[in-house]
C-alpha positions as CSV (number, residue, x, y, z in Angstrom):
1,X,147.9,-43.5,-30.2
2,X,145.3,-41.2,-28.7
3,X,143.2,-41.8,-25.5
4,X,139.8,-43.3,-26.0
5,X,137.4,-40.4,-26.3
6,X,135.4,-41.5,-23.2
7,X,138.7,-41.1,-21.0
8,X,138.4,-37.3,-21.4
9,X,135.1,-37.1,-19.3
10,X,136.8,-39.1,-16.4
11,X,138.2,-37.3,-13.3
12,X,141.7,-38.2,-12.3
13,X,140.4,-40.3,-9.3
14,X,137.9,-42.1,-12.0
15,X,140.8,-42.7,-14.3
16,X,142.9,-44.2,-11.4
17,X,139.8,-46.3,-10.2
18,X,139.1,-47.7,-13.7
19,X,142.7,-48.7,-14.4
20,X,142.8,-50.3,-11.0
21,X,139.7,-52.3,-11.5
22,X,140.5,-53.3,-15.2
23,X,144.1,-54.3,-14.3
24,X,143.0,-56.2,-11.4
25,X,140.3,-58.2,-13.4
26,X,143.0,-58.9,-16.1
27,X,145.5,-60.0,-13.6
28,X,143.0,-62.1,-11.7
29,X,141.8,-64.0,-14.8
30,X,145.4,-65.0,-15.8
31,X,146.9,-65.4,-12.4
32,X,146.2,-69.2,-12.2
33,X,147.0,-69.7,-16.0
34,X,143.6,-68.5,-17.4
35,X,143.0,-70.6,-20.4
36,X,146.5,-71.3,-20.9
37,X,147.9,-74.9,-20.9
38,X,151.3,-76.6,-19.9
39,X,154.3,-74.3,-20.1
40,X,152.3,-71.0,-20.5
41,X,150.0,-71.8,-17.5
42,X,153.2,-72.6,-15.3
43,X,154.6,-69.2,-16.5
44,X,151.6,-67.3,-15.7
45,X,151.1,-68.9,-12.3
46,X,154.7,-68.2,-11.2
47,X,154.4,-64.5,-12.3
48,X,153.6,-61.9,-9.6
49,X,150.5,-60.8,-11.3
50,X,148.8,-59.8,-8.0
51,X,151.6,-57.2,-7.8
52,X,150.3,-55.5,-10.8
53,X,146.8,-55.2,-9.3
54,X,148.6,-53.7,-6.3
55,X,150.6,-51.4,-8.2
56,X,147.5,-50.3,-10.2
57,X,145.7,-49.5,-6.9
58,X,148.8,-47.4,-5.9
59,X,148.2,-44.8,-8.7
60,X,145.8,-42.8,-6.7
61,X,148.6,-41.9,-4.2
62,X,150.3,-39.7,-6.6
63,X,147.2,-37.5,-7.4
64,X,147.9,-34.9,-5.0
65,X,151.7,-35.2,-4.8
66,X,153.8,-32.3,-5.6
67,X,157.6,-33.2,-5.0
68,X,159.9,-34.3,-7.8
69,X,160.6,-37.4,-5.6
70,X,156.9,-38.2,-5.9
71,X,156.8,-37.5,-9.6
72,X,159.7,-39.8,-10.2
73,X,157.9,-42.5,-8.0
74,X,154.6,-41.8,-10.0
75,X,156.3,-42.5,-13.4
76,X,158.0,-45.6,-11.8
77,X,154.5,-46.9,-10.7
78,X,153.1,-46.2,-14.2
79,X,156.3,-47.7,-15.9
80,X,155.8,-51.0,-13.9
81,X,152.2,-51.2,-15.0
82,X,153.2,-50.7,-18.7
83,X,155.9,-53.4,-18.3
84,X,153.6,-55.7,-16.7
85,X,151.0,-55.5,-19.4
86,X,153.4,-56.3,-22.1
87,X,155.0,-59.2,-20.3
88,X,151.4,-60.6,-19.5
89,X,150.7,-60.4,-23.3
90,X,153.8,-62.2,-24.3
91,X,153.3,-64.8,-21.5
92,X,149.9,-65.6,-22.7
93,X,151.0,-66.0,-26.2
94,X,154.1,-67.7,-25.1
95,X,153.6,-70.7,-27.7
96,X,153.8,-68.0,-30.6
97,X,156.5,-65.9,-28.8
98,X,158.9,-68.8,-28.5
99,X,158.4,-69.9,-32.1
100,X,159.0,-66.4,-33.4
101,X,162.3,-65.7,-35.2
102,X,162.6,-62.4,-33.3
103,X,162.0,-63.9,-29.9
104,X,164.3,-62.3,-27.4
105,X,167.5,-64.5,-26.9
106,X,170.6,-64.5,-24.9
107,X,173.7,-66.4,-25.9
108,X,171.5,-68.3,-28.3
109,X,168.8,-69.3,-25.6
110,X,165.3,-68.1,-25.5
111,X,164.5,-65.5,-22.8
112,X,161.2,-66.0,-21.2
113,X,158.9,-62.7,-21.3
114,X,159.1,-62.5,-17.3
115,X,162.9,-62.2,-17.5
116,X,163.2,-59.7,-20.2
117,X,163.8,-56.0,-19.7
118,X,161.2,-53.5,-20.9
119,X,163.7,-52.4,-23.6
120,X,163.9,-55.8,-25.0
121,X,160.2,-56.3,-24.7
122,X,159.6,-52.8,-26.5
123,X,161.9,-53.7,-29.4
124,X,160.1,-57.0,-29.9
125,X,156.6,-55.2,-29.9
126,X,158.0,-52.6,-32.4
127,X,159.1,-55.6,-34.8
128,X,156.4,-58.1,-34.3
129,X,153.1,-56.8,-32.7
130,X,152.5,-53.1,-33.2
131,X,151.7,-51.6,-36.4
132,X,150.6,-48.2,-38.0
133,X,147.1,-48.5,-36.5
134,X,148.2,-50.0,-33.0
135,X,151.6,-48.1,-32.4
136,X,152.2,-47.8,-28.7
137,X,155.8,-47.4,-29.0
138,X,155.9,-43.6,-28.5
139,X,153.8,-44.0,-25.2
140,X,155.7,-46.9,-24.0
141,X,159.1,-45.3,-24.8
142,X,157.9,-42.0,-22.9
143,X,156.9,-43.7,-19.8
144,X,160.2,-45.8,-19.9
145,X,162.3,-42.9,-20.2
146,X,160.5,-41.0,-17.2
147,X,160.4,-44.2,-15.1
148,X,164.1,-44.6,-15.5
149,X,164.7,-41.2,-14.0
150,X,164.6,-43.2,-10.8
151,X,168.2,-44.3,-11.7
152,X,169.5,-41.1,-12.9
153,X,172.5,-39.1,-11.6
154,X,172.4,-36.8,-14.6
155,X,169.6,-34.5,-15.6
156,X,166.8,-36.3,-17.4
157,X,163.4,-35.2,-18.7
158,X,160.9,-35.9,-15.9
159,X,157.9,-34.0,-17.1
160,X,155.3,-32.7,-14.7
161,X,152.4,-34.1,-12.8
162,X,150.2,-32.6,-15.4
163,X,152.1,-34.9,-18.0
164,X,151.6,-37.8,-15.7
165,X,147.9,-37.2,-15.3
166,X,147.5,-36.8,-19.0
167,X,149.4,-40.2,-19.4
168,X,146.6,-41.8,-17.2
169,X,144.0,-41.4,-19.9
170,X,146.4,-43.0,-22.4
171,X,147.2,-45.7,-20.0
172,X,143.6,-46.7,-19.6
173,X,143.5,-46.9,-23.4
174,X,146.8,-49.0,-23.4
175,X,145.3,-51.5,-21.0
176,X,142.0,-51.8,-22.8
177,X,144.0,-52.3,-26.1
178,X,146.6,-54.7,-24.6
179,X,144.3,-56.7,-22.3
180,X,141.8,-56.7,-25.0
181,X,144.1,-58.6,-27.3
182,X,144.0,-61.6,-24.9
183,X,141.5,-64.4,-25.3
184,X,138.6,-64.3,-22.7
185,X,135.3,-66.1,-22.4
186,X,132.5,-64.5,-24.5
187,X,131.8,-60.9,-23.1
188,X,134.2,-61.1,-20.2
189,X,136.5,-58.4,-21.4
190,X,133.9,-56.2,-23.1
191,X,132.1,-56.2,-19.8
192,X,135.2,-55.1,-18.0
193,X,135.8,-52.3,-20.5
194,X,132.7,-50.4,-19.0
195,X,133.8,-50.7,-15.3
């Protein structure tokens, strides 16, 4: 996937701001269950969606950082946001997810999206959601790998702050695409996209 063309004109501060505003509006809408019913609404209301908003607001902390430790935390911050978007998507479409033959299971029992690892979710999206036109796997896999550096005692590819800043443009596009794939009242999401 390529970043939306408009993201190239945004400063790094503006990218962080737009990611924060869009993520916050998406999470606010779904925090109390949004339009979901029954089990899906309970699943969404018990998720810590407000933490996603807080994490999105934290991206700005890493703009002027320079140390490897800060870069590791910047990737961890971005990785948590990626994971949260994908989990939200599966929670909103929980009825479809639980009926899917490829739904994530452990010992023959369905695993709810909020209990899955990013690796499990990524594999599910590769099998069932993403296609040639909407293939977010390379982006998610790159962020996941660099986020997991936080656990490493062996050398791993960390990238640079320039790589992380470039990933922000792609992340805004990712949030627009993933969040835009959820049902909203008329004009709700399209209005958010411009913020």
